[in-house]
C-alpha positions as CSV (number, residue, x, y, z in Angstrom):
1,X,24.2,24.6,-22.4
2,X,22.7,21.1,-22.8
3,X,24.2,20.2,-19.4
4,X,22.6,23.2,-17.8
5,X,19.2,22.3,-19.1
6,X,19.6,18.7,-17.9
7,X,20.5,19.9,-14.5
8,X,17.4,22.1,-14.3
9,X,15.3,19.1,-15.4
10,X,16.7,16.9,-12.6
11,X,16.2,19.6,-10.0
12,X,12.5,20.2,-11.0
13,X,11.8,16.5,-11.0
14,X,13.3,16.3,-7.5
15,X,11.1,19.1,-6.3
16,X,8.0,17.4,-7.7
17,X,9.0,14.1,-6.1
18,X,9.4,15.8,-2.7
19,X,6.0,17.5,-3.0
20,X,4.4,14.2,-4.0
21,X,6.1,12.5,-1.0
22,X,4.8,15.1,1.4
23,X,1.3,14.8,0.1
24,X,1.4,11.0,0.3
25,X,2.6,11.3,3.9
26,X,-0.2,13.6,4.8
27,X,-2.8,11.3,3.2
28,X,-1.4,8.2,4.9
29,X,-1.0,9.9,8.3
30,X,-4.6,11.1,8.3
31,X,-3.9,14.8,7.9
32,X,-5.7,14.7,4.6
33,X,-8.8,12.5,4.7
34,X,-10.7,11.0,1.8
35,X,-12.6,13.6,-0.2
36,X,-10.4,16.5,0.9
37,X,-9.9,18.9,-2.0
38,X,-6.2,19.3,-3.0
39,X,-6.0,23.0,-3.9
40,X,-3.0,23.9,-6.0
41,X,-2.7,27.5,-4.8
42,X,-2.9,26.5,-1.1
43,X,-0.5,23.7,-1.4
44,X,2.0,25.8,-3.4
45,X,1.9,28.5,-0.8
46,X,2.2,26.1,2.1
47,X,5.2,24.3,0.6
48,X,6.8,27.3,-1.0
49,X,6.8,25.8,-4.6
50,X,5.3,26.8,-7.9
51,X,1.8,25.8,-9.0
52,X,3.1,23.8,-12.0
53,X,5.2,21.7,-9.5
54,X,2.1,21.0,-7.4
55,X,0.1,20.2,-10.5
56,X,2.6,17.6,-11.6
57,X,2.8,16.1,-8.1
58,X,-1.0,15.9,-8.0
59,X,-0.9,14.1,-11.3
60,X,1.4,11.5,-9.7
61,X,-1.1,10.9,-6.9
62,X,-3.9,10.6,-9.4
63,X,-2.0,8.0,-11.4
64,X,-1.3,6.0,-8.2
65,X,-5.0,6.1,-7.3
66,X,-4.5,8.2,-4.1
67,X,-6.4,11.1,-5.6
68,X,-9.1,11.7,-8.2
69,X,-9.4,14.5,-10.8
70,X,-12.9,15.6,-11.9
71,X,-13.8,18.2,-14.5
72,X,-14.7,21.6,-12.9
73,X,-14.0,20.2,-9.4
74,X,-10.3,19.7,-9.4
75,X,-8.3,17.1,-7.5
76,X,-9.3,15.5,-4.2
77,X,-8.0,12.7,-2.0
78,X,-9.5,9.5,-3.3
79,X,-12.4,7.7,-1.5
80,X,-12.0,3.9,-1.7
81,X,-15.0,2.2,-3.4
82,X,-16.4,-0.8,-1.4
83,X,-17.1,-2.8,-4.5
84,X,-13.6,-2.4,-5.8
85,X,-12.2,-3.2,-2.4
86,X,-14.2,-6.4,-2.4
87,X,-12.9,-7.5,-5.8
88,X,-9.3,-6.6,-5.0
89,X,-9.4,-8.5,-1.7
90,X,-10.7,-11.6,-3.3
91,X,-8.1,-11.5,-6.1
92,X,-5.3,-10.9,-3.5
93,X,-6.5,-13.9,-1.5
94,X,-6.3,-16.2,-4.5
95,X,-2.7,-15.2,-5.3
96,X,-1.3,-15.0,-1.8
97,X,-2.8,-18.3,-0.5
98,X,-1.5,-20.0,-3.6
99,X,1.9,-18.6,-2.9
100,X,1.9,-19.8,0.7
101,X,0.9,-23.3,-0.4
102,X,3.9,-23.2,-2.7
103,X,6.3,-22.7,0.2
104,X,8.1,-26.1,-0.1
105,X,8.4,-25.9,-3.9
106,X,9.7,-22.3,-3.8
107,X,13.4,-21.5,-4.1
108,X,15.3,-20.5,-1.0
109,X,15.8,-17.0,-2.4
110,X,12.0,-16.5,-2.5
111,X,11.6,-17.8,1.0
112,X,14.3,-15.5,2.2
113,X,12.4,-12.5,0.6
114,X,9.5,-13.5,2.8
115,X,11.7,-13.4,5.9
116,X,13.3,-10.2,4.9
117,X,10.0,-8.5,4.3
118,X,8.7,-9.6,7.7
119,X,11.9,-8.3,9.4
120,X,11.5,-4.9,7.7
121,X,7.8,-4.7,8.7
122,X,8.3,-5.7,12.4
123,X,11.3,-3.4,12.5
124,X,9.2,-0.5,11.2
125,X,6.6,-1.2,13.9
126,X,9.2,-1.3,16.6
127,X,10.7,2.0,15.4
128,X,7.3,3.7,15.5
129,X,7.4,4.4,11.7
130,X,4.7,6.5,10.0
131,X,1.5,4.9,8.7
132,X,2.8,5.3,5.2
133,X,5.9,3.3,6.0
134,X,4.0,0.7,7.9
135,X,1.5,0.4,5.0
136,X,4.3,-0.1,2.5
137,X,6.1,-2.7,4.7
138,X,2.9,-4.5,5.4
139,X,2.0,-4.8,1.7
140,X,5.6,-5.9,0.9
141,X,5.0,-9.0,3.2
142,X,1.9,-9.9,1.3
143,X,3.7,-9.4,-2.1
144,X,6.5,-11.7,-0.9
145,X,3.9,-14.5,-0.4
146,X,3.0,-14.2,-4.1
147,X,6.7,-14.2,-4.9
148,X,6.8,-17.8,-3.6
149,X,5.1,-18.8,-6.9
150,X,8.2,-17.8,-8.8
151,X,6.3,-15.7,-11.3
152,X,7.3,-12.0,-11.8
153,X,4.1,-11.5,-13.8
154,X,2.0,-12.6,-10.9
155,X,4.0,-10.5,-8.4
156,X,3.3,-7.5,-10.7
157,X,-0.4,-8.3,-10.7
158,X,-0.4,-8.6,-6.9
159,X,1.5,-5.3,-6.5
160,X,-1.0,-3.6,-8.8
161,X,-3.9,-5.0,-6.7
162,X,-2.2,-3.9,-3.4
163,X,-1.7,-0.4,-4.8
164,X,-5.5,-0.1,-5.0
165,X,-5.8,-1.0,-1.3
166,X,-3.1,1.3,0.1
167,X,-5.3,4.2,0.9
168,X,-8.1,1.9,2.4
169,X,-5.5,-0.1,4.5
170,X,-3.9,3.1,5.8
171,X,-7.3,4.3,7.0
172,X,-8.0,1.0,8.7
173,X,-4.6,1.0,10.4
174,X,-5.2,4.6,11.7
175,X,-8.6,3.8,12.9
176,X,-7.9,0.5,14.6
177,X,-4.3,1.3,15.6
178,X,-3.5,-2.4,15.0
179,X,-0.1,-2.3,13.4
180,X,1.5,-4.3,16.2
181,X,-1.3,-6.9,16.0
182,X,-0.8,-7.2,12.3
183,X,3.0,-7.7,12.7
184,X,2.3,-10.4,15.3
185,X,-0.1,-12.2,13.0
186,X,2.3,-12.2,10.1
187,X,5.2,-13.4,12.3
188,X,3.0,-16.3,13.5
189,X,2.1,-17.2,9.9
190,X,5.7,-17.3,8.8
191,X,6.7,-19.3,11.8
192,X,4.1,-21.9,10.8
193,X,5.7,-22.0,7.3
194,X,9.2,-22.4,8.8
195,X,7.8,-25.4,10.8
196,X,6.4,-26.9,7.6
197,X,2.8,-26.5,8.6
198,X,1.8,-25.1,5.2
199,X,-1.9,-26.0,5.3
200,X,-2.4,-24.2,8.7
201,X,-0.5,-21.2,7.4
202,X,-2.6,-21.1,4.2
203,X,-5.8,-21.3,6.3
204,X,-4.5,-18.6,8.6
205,X,-3.8,-16.3,5.8
206,X,-7.1,-16.9,4.1
207,X,-8.8,-16.1,7.4
208,X,-6.7,-13.0,7.9
209,X,-7.5,-11.7,4.4
210,X,-11.2,-12.3,4.8
211,X,-11.3,-10.5,8.1
212,X,-9.3,-7.6,6.6
213,X,-11.9,-7.3,3.8
214,X,-14.8,-7.1,6.2
215,X,-12.9,-4.6,8.4
216,X,-12.0,-2.3,5.4
217,X,-15.5,-2.3,4.0
218,X,-17.1,-1.7,7.4
219,X,-14.8,1.2,8.0
220,X,-15.8,2.6,4.6
221,X,-19.4,2.6,5.9
222,X,-20.8,-0.1,3.6
223,X,-22.2,-3.6,4.1
224,X,-19.9,-6.4,2.9
225,X,-20.9,-7.6,-0.6
226,X,-22.7,-10.9,-0.7
């Protein structure tokens, strides 16, 4: 009997995960824009699952910052806040530029993670991957820069910051359709590191992140914070 209940629990969790994955895909691919209400009944009917399953999946998106839940209004796709984007972008820049400047001192394993993340990203671009996949691969490259510092705590901080940007970055990539340009920029940066031109790579990354901040905030319809 215990084994039967365990099996039911695993199956239910798997269904919730699949529903959450499909909702994430729809958000990142632009089918569900910021502010779109996520109605339990409509989603349950569309996917052929129960309302409790949808409710749990929506809870996962809320925890990830991809959706918001408000009393008497339900759940909706999150709308990135320009002030928060500004703060997150500045914090990311501090960590990532510091990591790039640590290229020579970093271990070979950390440098190899940068190379592997870049290969995964450029491969996803070449394969015509979804915006969700491109978004994840793109952010993984940036996390690998922080990994050059050799601190798991700082990597965790960077990943937490990046999670707050996932929705905004996905929207920018959809609007600007610049996934190929981003891949080329990142490839150029890593090539500079491989040549030992760390200062130029750090300056290039700082410029890239500053430009990304301006583009994200502009796309959100707000003036860049001073």
